[in-house]
All heavy atoms as a GROMACS GRO file, in nm:
protein
  546
    1MET      N    1  -3.787   0.066  -1.824
    1MET     CA    2  -3.820   0.072  -1.965
    1MET      C    3  -3.886  -0.059  -2.009
    1MET      O    4  -3.978  -0.056  -2.090
    1MET     CB    5  -3.695   0.099  -2.047
    1MET     CG    6  -3.638   0.239  -2.026
    1MET     SD    7  -3.484   0.270  -2.114
    1MET     CE    8  -3.544   0.286  -2.279
    2LYS      N    9  -3.836  -0.170  -1.956
    2LYS     CA   10  -3.897  -0.298  -1.990
    2LYS      C   11  -4.041  -0.306  -1.943
    2LYS      O   12  -4.122  -0.375  -2.003
    2LYS     CB   13  -3.816  -0.413  -1.931
    2LYS     CG   14  -3.683  -0.434  -1.998
    2LYS     CD   15  -3.606  -0.548  -1.931
    2LYS     CE   16  -3.471  -0.566  -1.997
    2LYS     NZ   17  -3.393  -0.671  -1.929
    3ALA      N   18  -4.073  -0.233  -1.836
    3ALA     CA   19  -4.209  -0.231  -1.782
    3ALA      C   20  -4.295  -0.123  -1.846
    3ALA      O   21  -4.408  -0.103  -1.805
    3ALA     CB   22  -4.204  -0.212  -1.631
    4GLY      N   23  -4.238  -0.050  -1.942
    4GLY     CA   24  -4.315   0.054  -2.009
    4GLY      C   25  -4.302   0.192  -1.949
    4GLY      O   26  -4.372   0.284  -1.989
    5VAL      N   27  -4.214   0.210  -1.854
    5VAL     CA   28  -4.192   0.341  -1.792
    5VAL      C   29  -4.105   0.424  -1.887
    5VAL      O   30  -3.996   0.381  -1.923
    5VAL     CB   31  -4.125   0.328  -1.655
    5VAL    CG1   32  -4.094   0.464  -1.596
    5VAL    CG2   33  -4.211   0.246  -1.562
    6PRO      N   34  -4.151   0.542  -1.929
    6PRO     CA   35  -4.070   0.622  -2.020
    6PRO      C   36  -3.951   0.686  -1.947
    6PRO      O   37  -3.967   0.753  -1.846
    6PRO     CB   38  -4.166   0.730  -2.068
    6PRO     CG   39  -4.270   0.740  -1.963
    6PRO     CD   40  -4.280   0.604  -1.900
    7ILE      N   41  -3.833   0.659  -1.996
    7ILE     CA   42  -3.710   0.717  -1.942
    7ILE      C   43  -3.656   0.814  -2.046
    7ILE      O   44  -3.628   0.776  -2.159
    7ILE     CB   45  -3.604   0.608  -1.912
    7ILE    CG1   46  -3.659   0.499  -1.821
    7ILE    CG2   47  -3.477   0.671  -1.857
    7ILE    CD1   48  -3.691   0.543  -1.681
    8LYS      N   49  -3.642   0.939  -2.010
    8LYS     CA   50  -3.595   1.042  -2.103
    8LYS      C   51  -3.449   1.078  -2.084
    8LYS      O   52  -3.390   1.142  -2.167
    8LYS     CB   53  -3.681   1.169  -2.088
    8LYS     CG   54  -3.828   1.147  -2.113
    8LYS     CD   55  -3.853   1.105  -2.255
    8LYS     CE   56  -4.002   1.088  -2.278
    8LYS     NZ   57  -4.033   1.041  -2.410
    9GLY      N   58  -3.390   1.037  -1.973
    9GLY     CA   59  -3.250   1.069  -1.949
    9GLY      C   60  -3.208   1.022  -1.812
    9GLY      O   61  -3.288   0.968  -1.735
   10ILE      N   62  -3.081   1.038  -1.783
   10ILE     CA   63  -3.027   1.007  -1.651
   10ILE      C   64  -2.947   1.126  -1.603
   10ILE      O   65  -2.909   1.213  -1.682
   10ILE     CB   66  -2.940   0.880  -1.651
   10ILE    CG1   67  -2.816   0.900  -1.738
   10ILE    CG2   68  -3.019   0.759  -1.695
   10ILE    CD1   69  -2.711   0.794  -1.720
   11CYS      N   70  -2.919   1.129  -1.476
   11CYS     CA   71  -2.837   1.235  -1.418
   11CYS      C   72  -2.720   1.171  -1.346
   11CYS      O   73  -2.739   1.083  -1.262
   11CYS     CB   74  -2.920   1.317  -1.319
   11CYS     SG   75  -2.824   1.445  -1.236
   12LEU      N   76  -2.601   1.211  -1.382
   12LEU     CA   77  -2.482   1.166  -1.312
   12LEU      C   78  -2.429   1.286  -1.234
   12LEU      O   79  -2.380   1.383  -1.291
   12LEU     CB   80  -2.376   1.118  -1.412
   12LEU     CG   81  -2.247   1.065  -1.351
   12LEU    CD1   82  -2.275   0.947  -1.259
   12LEU    CD2   83  -2.150   1.024  -1.460
   13TYR      N   84  -2.446   1.279  -1.101
   13TYR     CA   85  -2.409   1.390  -1.016
   13TYR      C   86  -2.329   1.338  -0.898
   13TYR      O   87  -2.373   1.243  -0.834
   13TYR     CB   88  -2.533   1.462  -0.966
   13TYR     CG   89  -2.502   1.573  -0.869
   13TYR    CD1   90  -2.467   1.698  -0.915
   13TYR    CD2   91  -2.504   1.550  -0.732
   13TYR    CE1   92  -2.437   1.800  -0.826
   13TYR    CE2   93  -2.474   1.651  -0.643
   13TYR     CZ   94  -2.441   1.775  -0.691
   13TYR     OH   95  -2.410   1.876  -0.603
   14PRO      N   96  -2.217   1.394  -0.870
   14PRO     CA   97  -2.148   1.499  -0.944
   14PRO      C   98  -2.069   1.438  -1.060
   14PRO      O   99  -2.027   1.324  -1.053
   14PRO     CB  100  -2.055   1.561  -0.841
   14PRO     CG  101  -2.024   1.448  -0.746
   14PRO     CD  102  -2.148   1.362  -0.744
   15ILE      N  103  -2.049   1.512  -1.163
   15ILE     CA  104  -1.974   1.465  -1.279
   15ILE      C  105  -1.824   1.484  -1.259
   15ILE      O  106  -1.743   1.414  -1.317
   15ILE     CB  107  -2.025   1.533  -1.408
   15ILE    CG1  108  -1.972   1.461  -1.534
   15ILE    CG2  109  -1.988   1.678  -1.412
   15ILE    CD1  110  -2.032   1.328  -1.559
   16VAL      N  111  -1.786   1.580  -1.174
   16VAL     CA  112  -1.644   1.603  -1.144
   16VAL      C  113  -1.621   1.595  -0.994
   16VAL      O  114  -1.710   1.626  -0.914
   16VAL     CB  115  -1.593   1.739  -1.198
   16VAL    CG1  116  -1.597   1.742  -1.349
   16VAL    CG2  117  -1.671   1.855  -1.140
   17ASN      N  118  -1.501   1.553  -0.955
   17ASN     CA  119  -1.464   1.556  -0.814
   17ASN      C  120  -1.468   1.700  -0.764
   17ASN      O  121  -1.456   1.794  -0.843
   17ASN     CB  122  -1.324   1.498  -0.794
   17ASN     CG  123  -1.318   1.350  -0.824
   17ASN    OD1  124  -1.420   1.281  -0.832
   17ASN    ND2  125  -1.199   1.299  -0.843
   18HIS      N  126  -1.484   1.717  -0.636
   18HIS     CA  127  -1.503   1.851  -0.581
   18HIS      C  128  -1.445   1.859  -0.441
   18HIS      O  129  -1.423   1.757  -0.376
   18HIS     CB  130  -1.652   1.886  -0.577
   18HIS     CG  131  -1.731   1.786  -0.498
   18HIS    ND1  132  -1.750   1.798  -0.362
   18HIS    CD2  133  -1.793   1.671  -0.534
   18HIS    CE1  134  -1.822   1.697  -0.319
   18HIS    NE2  135  -1.849   1.617  -0.421
   19PRO      N  136  -1.421   1.980  -0.391
   19PRO     CA  137  -1.375   1.994  -0.252
   19PRO      C  138  -1.493   1.972  -0.157
   19PRO      O  139  -1.607   2.002  -0.189
   19PRO     CB  140  -1.325   2.139  -0.244
   19PRO     CG  141  -1.374   2.208  -0.365
   19PRO     CD  142  -1.418   2.105  -0.464
   20GLY      N  143  -1.462   1.916  -0.039
   20GLY     CA  144  -1.565   1.893   0.061
   20GLY      C  145  -1.629   2.023   0.107
   20GLY      O  146  -1.565   2.128   0.111
   21TRP      N  147  -1.755   2.016   0.144
   21TRP     CA  148  -1.830   2.135   0.185
   21TRP      C  149  -1.773   2.197   0.312
   21TRP      O  150  -1.763   2.318   0.323
   21TRP     CB  151  -1.976   2.097   0.209
   21TRP     CG  152  -2.050   2.064   0.085
   21TRP    CD1  153  -2.029   1.955   0.004
   21TRP    CD2  154  -2.154   2.138   0.025
   21TRP    NE1  155  -2.115   1.958  -0.101
   21TRP    CE2  156  -2.194   2.069  -0.092
   21TRP    CE3  157  -2.221   2.256   0.058
   21TRP    CZ2  158  -2.295   2.114  -0.175
   21TRP    CZ3  159  -2.322   2.299  -0.025
   21TRP    CH2  160  -2.358   2.230  -0.140
   22ASP      N  161  -1.739   2.114   0.407
   22ASP     CA  162  -1.696   2.164   0.538
   22ASP      C  163  -1.546   2.176   0.556
   22ASP      O  164  -1.500   2.256   0.636
   22ASP     CB  165  -1.749   2.072   0.649
   22ASP     CG  166  -1.900   2.075   0.659
   22ASP    OD1  167  -1.961   2.177   0.620
   22ASP    OD2  168  -1.957   1.974   0.705
   23ASP      N  169  -1.469   2.096   0.482
   23ASP     CA  170  -1.326   2.089   0.511
   23ASP      C  171  -1.236   2.092   0.387
   23ASP      O  172  -1.117   2.067   0.399
   23ASP     CB  173  -1.296   1.964   0.593
   23ASP     CG  174  -1.341   1.838   0.523
   23ASP    OD1  175  -1.380   1.842   0.404
   23ASP    OD2  176  -1.337   1.731   0.588
   24ASP      N  177  -1.290   2.119   0.270
   24ASP     CA  178  -1.212   2.126   0.146
   24ASP      C  179  -1.135   1.999   0.112
   24ASP      O  180  -1.043   2.001   0.032
   24ASP     CB  181  -1.114   2.245   0.147
   24ASP     CG  182  -1.185   2.377   0.129
   24ASP    OD1  183  -1.295   2.378   0.068
   24ASP    OD2  184  -1.132   2.480   0.174
   25ARG      N  185  -1.176   1.885   0.172
   25ARG     CA  186  -1.110   1.759   0.137
   25ARG      C  187  -1.138   1.728  -0.010
   25ARG      O  188  -1.235   1.775  -0.066
   25ARG     CB  189  -1.158   1.645   0.226
   25ARG     CG  190  -1.301   1.601   0.194
   25ARG     CD  191  -1.357   1.507   0.299
   25ARG     NE  192  -1.488   1.458   0.261
   25ARG     CZ  193  -1.601   1.529   0.262
   25ARG    NH1  194  -1.599   1.656   0.300
   25ARG    NH2  195  -1.715   1.475   0.227
   26HIS      N  196  -1.054   1.649  -0.071
   26HIS     CA  197  -1.071   1.610  -0.211
   26HIS      C  198  -1.172   1.495  -0.216
   26HIS      O  199  -1.142   1.384  -0.175
   26HIS     CB  200  -0.936   1.566  -0.267
   26HIS     CG  201  -0.934   1.548  -0.415
   26HIS    ND1  202  -0.820   1.567  -0.487
   26HIS    CD2  203  -1.028   1.514  -0.504
   26HIS    CE1  204  -0.843   1.544  -0.616
   26HIS    NE2  205  -0.970   1.511  -0.628
   27CYS      N  206  -1.292   1.523  -0.264
   27CYS     CA  207  -1.397   1.421  -0.271
   27CYS      C  208  -1.386   1.347  -0.404
   27CYS      O  209  -1.405   1.406  -0.510
   27CYS     CB  210  -1.535   1.485  -0.258
   27CYS     SG  211  -1.563   1.562  -0.098
   28TYR      N  212  -1.354   1.220  -0.397
   28TYR     CA  213  -1.339   1.136  -0.516
   28TYR      C  214  -1.471   1.065  -0.545
   28TYR      O  215  -1.492   0.951  -0.507
   28TYR     CB  216  -1.229   1.032  -0.493
   28TYR     CG  217  -1.092   1.091  -0.475
   28TYR    CD1  218  -1.043   1.119  -0.348
   28TYR    CD2  219  -1.013   1.118  -0.586
   28TYR    CE1  220  -0.916   1.172  -0.332
   28TYR    CE2  221  -0.886   1.171  -0.570
   28TYR     CZ  222  -0.839   1.198  -0.444
   28TYR     OH  223  -0.713   1.251  -0.429
   29ASN      N  224  -1.563   1.132  -0.612
   29ASN     CA  225  -1.691   1.070  -0.642
   29ASN      C  226  -1.746   1.110  -0.778
   29ASN      O  227  -1.862   1.084  -0.808
   29ASN     CB  228  -1.793   1.100  -0.532
   29ASN     CG  229  -1.813   1.248  -0.509
   29ASN    OD1  230  -1.748   1.331  -0.569
   29ASN    ND2  231  -1.903   1.281  -0.419
   30GLY      N  232  -1.663   1.169  -0.861
   30GLY     CA  233  -1.708   1.208  -0.994
   30GLY      C  234  -1.643   1.124  -1.103
   30GLY      O  235  -1.557   1.039  -1.077
   31LEU      N  236  -1.684   1.148  -1.225
   31LEU     CA  237  -1.626   1.080  -1.340
   31LEU      C  238  -1.489   1.138  -1.373
   31LEU      O  239  -1.400   1.066  -1.416
   31LEU     CB  240  -1.720   1.092  -1.460
   31LEU     CG  241  -1.676   1.024  -1.590
   31LEU    CD1  242  -1.656   0.874  -1.570
   31LEU    CD2  243  -1.778   1.050  -1.699
   32TRP      N  244  -1.472   1.268  -1.351
   32TRP     CA  245  -1.344   1.333  -1.377
   32TRP      C  246  -1.290   1.396  -1.250
   32TRP      O  247  -1.364   1.440  -1.164
   32TRP     CB  248  -1.358   1.443  -1.483
   32TRP     CG  249  -1.376   1.388  -1.620
   32TRP    CD1  250  -1.282   1.334  -1.702
   32TRP    CD2  251  -1.498   1.384  -1.694
   32TRP    NE1  252  -1.338   1.296  -1.821
   32TRP    CE2  253  -1.470   1.325  -1.819
   32TRP    CE3  254  -1.629   1.422  -1.666
   32TRP    CZ2  255  -1.567   1.305  -1.916
   32TRP    CZ3  256  -1.725   1.403  -1.763
   32TRP    CH2  257  -1.694   1.346  -1.886
   33ASP      N  258  -1.156   1.406  -1.242
   33ASP     CA  259  -1.089   1.464  -1.126
   33ASP      C  260  -1.071   1.615  -1.148
   33ASP      O  261  -1.116   1.673  -1.246
   33ASP     CB  262  -0.954   1.396  -1.105
   33ASP     CG  263  -0.904   1.409  -0.962
   33ASP    OD1  264  -0.972   1.471  -0.878
   33ASP    OD2  265  -0.795   1.355  -0.934
   34TYR      N  266  -1.003   1.679  -1.054
   34TYR     CA  267  -0.970   1.820  -1.067
   34TYR      C  268  -0.886   1.842  -1.193
   34TYR      O  269  -0.813   1.754  -1.238
   34TYR     CB  270  -0.885   1.867  -0.949
   34TYR     CG  271  -0.952   1.872  -0.814
   34TYR    CD1  272  -0.874   1.888  -0.701
   34TYR    CD2  273  -1.088   1.863  -0.798
   34TYR    CE1  274  -0.931   1.895  -0.574
   34TYR    CE2  275  -1.146   1.869  -0.672
   34TYR     CZ  276  -1.067   1.885  -0.562
   34TYR     OH  277  -1.124   1.892  -0.437
   35CYS      N  278  -0.892   1.962  -1.246
   35CYS     CA  279  -0.806   1.999  -1.359
   35CYS      C  280  -0.661   2.005  -1.314
   35CYS      O  281  -0.630   2.049  -1.204
   35CYS     CB  282  -0.842   2.138  -1.412
   35CYS     SG  283  -1.000   2.145  -1.496
   36ASN      N  284  -0.571   1.964  -1.404
   36ASN     CA  285  -0.429   1.983  -1.377
   36ASN      C  286  -0.388   2.121  -1.429
   36ASN      O  287  -0.472   2.200  -1.471
   36ASN     CB  288  -0.345   1.870  -1.439
   36ASN     CG  289  -0.353   1.865  -1.590
   36ASN    OD1  290  -0.393   1.961  -1.657
   36ASN    ND2  291  -0.315   1.751  -1.646
   37GLU      N  292  -0.258   2.150  -1.428
   37GLU     CA  293  -0.209   2.282  -1.469
   37GLU      C  294  -0.243   2.314  -1.615
   37GLU      O  295  -0.253   2.430  -1.653
   37GLU     CB  296  -0.057   2.290  -1.448
   37GLU     CG  297  -0.010   2.272  -1.306
   37GLU     CD  298  -0.005   2.125  -1.264
   37GLU    OE1  299   0.019   2.036  -1.349
   37GLU    OE2  300  -0.029   2.099  -1.145
   38SER      N  301  -0.260   2.210  -1.697
   38SER     CA  302  -0.292   2.228  -1.839
   38SER      C  303  -0.442   2.237  -1.866
   38SER      O  304  -0.484   2.257  -1.979
   38SER     CB  305  -0.235   2.112  -1.921
   38SER     OG  306  -0.097   2.101  -1.903
   39GLY      N  307  -0.522   2.218  -1.761
   39GLY     CA  308  -0.667   2.221  -1.777
   39GLY      C  309  -0.727   2.085  -1.811
   39GLY      O  310  -0.847   2.074  -1.835
   40ASP      N  311  -0.644   1.981  -1.812
   40ASP     CA  312  -0.692   1.846  -1.842
   40ASP      C  313  -0.742   1.780  -1.713
   40ASP      O  314  -0.696   1.811  -1.604
   40ASP     CB  315  -0.579   1.761  -1.901
   40ASP     CG  316  -0.527   1.817  -2.032
   40ASP    OD1  317  -0.609   1.865  -2.112
   40ASP    OD2  318  -0.404   1.814  -2.052
   41ARG      N  319  -0.836   1.688  -1.731
   41ARG     CA  320  -0.891   1.613  -1.618
   41ARG      C  321  -0.869   1.465  -1.641
   41ARG      O  322  -0.895   1.414  -1.749
   41ARG     CB  323  -1.041   1.638  -1.604
   41ARG     CG  324  -1.076   1.779  -1.564
   41ARG     CD  325  -1.228   1.794  -1.555
   41ARG     NE  326  -1.267   1.930  -1.528
   41ARG     CZ  327  -1.283   1.979  -1.406
   41ARG    NH1  328  -1.267   1.903  -1.301
   41ARG    NH2  329  -1.319   2.105  -1.389
   42GLU      N  330  -0.825   1.394  -1.536
   42GLU     CA  331  -0.811   1.248  -1.544
   42GLU      C  332  -0.948   1.185  -1.522
   42GLU      O  333  -1.022   1.224  -1.432
   42GLU     CB  334  -0.712   1.201  -1.438
   42GLU     CG  335  -0.683   1.054  -1.445
   42GLU     CD  336  -0.578   1.011  -1.343
   42GLU    OE1  337  -0.497   1.096  -1.300
   42GLU    OE2  338  -0.578   0.893  -1.308
   43ILE      N  339  -0.981   1.088  -1.605
   43ILE     CA  340  -1.109   1.018  -1.593
   43ILE      C  341  -1.095   0.902  -1.495
   43ILE      O  342  -0.987   0.842  -1.485
   43ILE     CB  343  -1.159   0.970  -1.730
   43ILE    CG1  344  -1.305   0.933  -1.724
   43ILE    CG2  345  -1.073   0.855  -1.782
   43ILE    CD1  346  -1.372   0.922  -1.858
   44TYR      N  347  -1.201   0.873  -1.421
   44TYR     CA  348  -1.202   0.757  -1.332
   44TYR      C  349  -1.252   0.639  -1.416
   44TYR      O  350  -1.372   0.624  -1.442
   44TYR     CB  351  -1.292   0.783  -1.211
   44TYR     CG  352  -1.296   0.669  -1.114
   44TYR    CD1  353  -1.179   0.624  -1.052
   44TYR    CD2  354  -1.414   0.605  -1.084
   44TYR    CE1  355  -1.182   0.519  -0.963
   44TYR    CE2  356  -1.418   0.500  -0.994
   44TYR     CZ  357  -1.300   0.458  -0.935
   44TYR     OH  358  -1.304   0.352  -0.846
   45GLN      N  359  -1.158   0.559  -1.464
   45GLN     CA  360  -1.188   0.457  -1.564
   45GLN      C  361  -1.291   0.353  -1.520
   45GLN      O  362  -1.376   0.314  -1.602
   45GLN     CB  363  -1.059   0.389  -1.611
   45GLN     CG  364  -1.077   0.316  -1.742
   45GLN     CD  365  -1.121   0.407  -1.855
   45GLN    OE1  366  -1.062   0.511  -1.880
   45GLN    NE2  367  -1.228   0.368  -1.924
   46PRO      N  368  -1.291   0.305  -1.394
   46PRO     CA  369  -1.395   0.208  -1.357
   46PRO      C  370  -1.537   0.262  -1.376
   46PRO      O  371  -1.626   0.190  -1.422
   46PRO     CB  372  -1.367   0.178  -1.210
   46PRO     CG  373  -1.220   0.203  -1.196
   46PRO     CD  374  -1.192   0.321  -1.286
   47LEU      N  375  -1.560   0.389  -1.346
   47LEU     CA  376  -1.692   0.447  -1.365
   47LEU      C  377  -1.720   0.466  -1.514
   47LEU      O  378  -1.831   0.440  -1.560
   47LEU     CB  379  -1.706   0.579  -1.290
   47LEU     CG  380  -1.841   0.649  -1.298
   47LEU    CD1  381  -1.956   0.556  -1.262
   47LEU    CD2  382  -1.841   0.774  -1.212
   48ALA      N  383  -1.621   0.509  -1.590
   48ALA     CA  384  -1.638   0.524  -1.735
   48ALA      C  385  -1.674   0.389  -1.798
   48ALA      O  386  -1.762   0.381  -1.884
   48ALA     CB  387  -1.512   0.582  -1.797
   49ASP      N  388  -1.607   0.283  -1.754
   49ASP     CA  389  -1.636   0.150  -1.806
   49ASP      C  390  -1.777   0.106  -1.772
   49ASP      O  391  -1.847   0.048  -1.856
   49ASP     CB  392  -1.536   0.048  -1.751
   49ASP     CG  393  -1.394   0.070  -1.802
   49ASP    OD1  394  -1.374   0.143  -1.902
   49ASP    OD2  395  -1.301   0.014  -1.739
   50GLU      N  396  -1.821   0.133  -1.649
   50GLU     CA  397  -1.957   0.095  -1.609
   50GLU      C  398  -2.062   0.174  -1.687
   50GLU      O  399  -2.165   0.119  -1.727
   50GLU     CB  400  -1.976   0.116  -1.459
   50GLU     CG  401  -2.113   0.076  -1.408
   50GLU     CD  402  -2.145  -0.072  -1.425
   50GLU    OE1  403  -2.052  -0.155  -1.430
   50GLU    OE2  404  -2.266  -0.105  -1.433
   51LEU      N  405  -2.037   0.301  -1.709
   51LEU     CA  406  -2.131   0.381  -1.789
   51LEU      C  407  -2.142   0.326  -1.932
   51LEU      O  408  -2.251   0.319  -1.988
   51LEU     CB  409  -2.087   0.527  -1.792
   51LEU     CG  410  -2.103   0.601  -1.660
   51LEU    CD1  411  -2.035   0.737  -1.668
   51LEU    CD2  412  -2.249   0.616  -1.624
   52GLN      N  413  -2.030   0.286  -1.989
   52GLN     CA  414  -2.032   0.227  -2.123
   52GLN      C  415  -2.109   0.096  -2.123
   52GLN      O  416  -2.189   0.069  -2.213
   52GLN     CB  417  -1.889   0.204  -2.174
   52GLN     CG  418  -1.884   0.144  -2.312
   52GLN     CD  419  -1.947   0.232  -2.419
   52GLN    OE1  420  -1.951   0.354  -2.410
   52GLN    NE2  421  -2.000   0.169  -2.522
   53PHE      N  422  -2.089   0.013  -2.021
   53PHE     CA  423  -2.162  -0.113  -2.010
   53PHE      C  424  -2.312  -0.087  -2.000
   53PHE      O  425  -2.392  -0.152  -2.068
   53PHE     CB  426  -2.114  -0.192  -1.887
   53PHE     CG  427  -2.196  -0.315  -1.861
   53PHE    CD1  428  -2.179  -0.428  -1.938
   53PHE    CD2  429  -2.290  -0.316  -1.759
   53PHE    CE1  430  -2.255  -0.542  -1.914
   53PHE    CE2  431  -2.366  -0.428  -1.735
   53PHE     CZ  432  -2.349  -0.542  -1.813
   54GLN      N  433  -2.352   0.008  -1.915
   54GLN     CA  434  -2.493   0.040  -1.899
   54GLN      C  435  -2.553   0.095  -2.029
   54GLN      O  436  -2.667   0.064  -2.063
   54GLN     CB  437  -2.514   0.138  -1.783
   54GLN     CG  438  -2.482   0.079  -1.648
   54GLN     CD  439  -2.566  -0.042  -1.614
   54GLN    OE1  440  -2.684  -0.053  -1.650
   54GLN    NE2  441  -2.505  -0.137  -1.545
   55ARG      N  442  -2.476   0.174  -2.099
   55ARG     CA  443  -2.523   0.227  -2.228
   55ARG      C  444  -2.552   0.113  -2.325
   55ARG      O  445  -2.653   0.114  -2.395
   55ARG     CB  446  -2.418   0.321  -2.286
   55ARG     CG  447  -2.458   0.380  -2.417
   55ARG     CD  448  -2.354   0.475  -2.469
   55ARG     NE  449  -2.392   0.522  -2.600
   55ARG     CZ  450  -2.327   0.610  -2.669
   55ARG    NH1  451  -2.217   0.664  -2.619
   55ARG    NH2  452  -2.368   0.647  -2.787
   56GLN      N  453  -2.464   0.014  -2.327
   56GLN     CA  454  -2.486  -0.102  -2.415
   56GLN      C  455  -2.611  -0.179  -2.375
   56GLN      O  456  -2.678  -0.237  -2.461
   56GLN     CB  457  -2.363  -0.193  -2.412
   56GLN     CG  458  -2.242  -0.131  -2.476
   56GLN     CD  459  -2.114  -0.210  -2.450
   56GLN    OE1  460  -2.110  -0.299  -2.366
   56GLN    NE2  461  -2.011  -0.175  -2.522
   57GLN      N  462  -2.645  -0.181  -2.247
   57GLN     CA  463  -2.766  -0.249  -2.201
   57GLN      C  464  -2.892  -0.171  -2.239
   57GLN      O  465  -2.995  -0.230  -2.269
   57GLN     CB  466  -2.762  -0.268  -2.049
   57GLN     CG  467  -2.642  -0.341  -1.995
   57GLN     CD  468  -2.622  -0.476  -2.060
   57GLN    OE1  469  -2.710  -0.561  -2.056
   57GLN    NE2  470  -2.506  -0.496  -2.121
   58ILE      N  471  -2.882  -0.040  -2.238
   58ILE     CA  472  -3.000   0.045  -2.259
   58ILE      C  473  -3.029   0.070  -2.406
   58ILE      O  474  -3.145   0.081  -2.446
   58ILE     CB  475  -2.982   0.179  -2.183
   58ILE    CG1  476  -2.986   0.152  -2.034
   58ILE    CG2  477  -3.086   0.281  -2.224
   58ILE    CD1  478  -2.948   0.271  -1.948
   59GLU      N  479  -2.926   0.077  -2.490
   59GLU     CA  480  -2.947   0.111  -2.631
   59GLU      C  481  -3.050   0.023  -2.702
   59GLU      O  482  -3.134   0.075  -2.774
   59GLU     CB  483  -2.815   0.114  -2.706
   59GLU     CG  484  -2.741   0.243  -2.681
   59GLU     CD  485  -2.610   0.253  -2.757
   59GLU    OE1  486  -2.562   0.150  -2.812
   59GLU    OE2  487  -2.555   0.363  -2.762
   60PRO      N  488  -3.048  -0.108  -2.684
   60PRO     CA  489  -3.153  -0.189  -2.751
   60PRO      C  490  -3.294  -0.153  -2.705
   60PRO      O  491  -3.388  -0.157  -2.784
   60PRO     CB  492  -3.118  -0.334  -2.710
   60PRO     CG  493  -2.974  -0.331  -2.673
   60PRO     CD  494  -2.950  -0.193  -2.617
   61LEU      N  495  -3.308  -0.115  -2.578
   61LEU     CA  496  -3.441  -0.075  -2.529
   61LEU      C  497  -3.485   0.056  -2.591
   61LEU      O  498  -3.603   0.078  -2.616
   61LEU     CB  499  -3.438  -0.064  -2.377
   61LEU     CG  500  -3.409  -0.194  -2.302
   61LEU    CD1  501  -3.391  -0.167  -2.154
   61LEU    CD2  502  -3.517  -0.296  -2.327
   62LEU      N  503  -3.390   0.147  -2.613
   62LEU     CA  504  -3.423   0.275  -2.675
   62LEU      C  505  -3.476   0.256  -2.816
   62LEU      O  506  -3.570   0.323  -2.858
   62LEU     CB  507  -3.302   0.367  -2.677
   62LEU     CG  508  -3.252   0.416  -2.543
   62LEU    CD1  509  -3.121   0.492  -2.559
   62LEU    CD2  510  -3.355   0.501  -2.474
   63LYS      N  511  -3.419   0.163  -2.889
   63LYS     CA  512  -3.463   0.136  -3.026
   63LYS      C  513  -3.605   0.080  -3.029
   63LYS      O  514  -3.679   0.106  -3.123
   63LYS     CB  515  -3.366   0.042  -3.094
   63LYS     CG  516  -3.233   0.108  -3.120
   63LYS     CD  517  -3.134   0.015  -3.183
   63LYS     CE  518  -3.002   0.092  -3.199
   63LYS     NZ  519  -2.892   0.009  -3.234
   64LEU      N  520  -3.644   0.009  -2.925
   64LEU     CA  521  -3.780  -0.043  -2.917
   64LEU      C  522  -3.883   0.067  -2.899
   64LEU      O  523  -3.999   0.051  -2.933
   64LEU     CB  524  -3.792  -0.142  -2.800
   64LEU     CG  525  -3.717  -0.274  -2.813
   64LEU    CD1  526  -3.728  -0.353  -2.683
   64LEU    CD2  527  -3.769  -0.355  -2.930
   65HIS      N  528  -3.840   0.181  -2.842
   65HIS     CA  529  -3.932   0.290  -2.808
   65HIS      C  530  -3.922   0.407  -2.904
   65HIS      O  531  -3.972   0.515  -2.873
   65HIS     CB  532  -3.909   0.336  -2.664
   65HIS     CG  533  -3.938   0.230  -2.564
   65HIS    ND1  534  -4.065   0.197  -2.525
   65HIS    CD2  535  -3.856   0.144  -2.497
   65HIS    CE1  536  -4.061   0.097  -2.437
   65HIS    NE2  537  -3.935   0.065  -2.419
   66GLU      N  538  -3.859   0.389  -3.019
   66GLU     CA  539  -3.847   0.501  -3.115
   66GLU      C  540  -3.978   0.526  -3.185
   66GLU      O  541  -4.060   0.443  -3.206
   66GLU     CB  542  -3.737   0.471  -3.218
   66GLU     CG  543  -3.600   0.477  -3.157
   66GLU     CD  544  -3.490   0.448  -3.259
   66GLU    OE1  545  -3.517   0.388  -3.364
   66GLU    OE2  546  -3.376   0.486  -3.231
   0.00000   0.00000   0.00000
């Protein structure tokens, strides 16, 4: 964005943890974990914190391009 490249969005994939393709292992690589019995998902706080930090870095640049 600082170089003038238009950024319209980002993709966070996968957003939720998932079973492994070959062996159904619990893959811990999403922002949220599997649902519990109540349907709630635990958030992976280090990734949530980093996303918030990055948002704070990007927001001033977005205002420059409005």
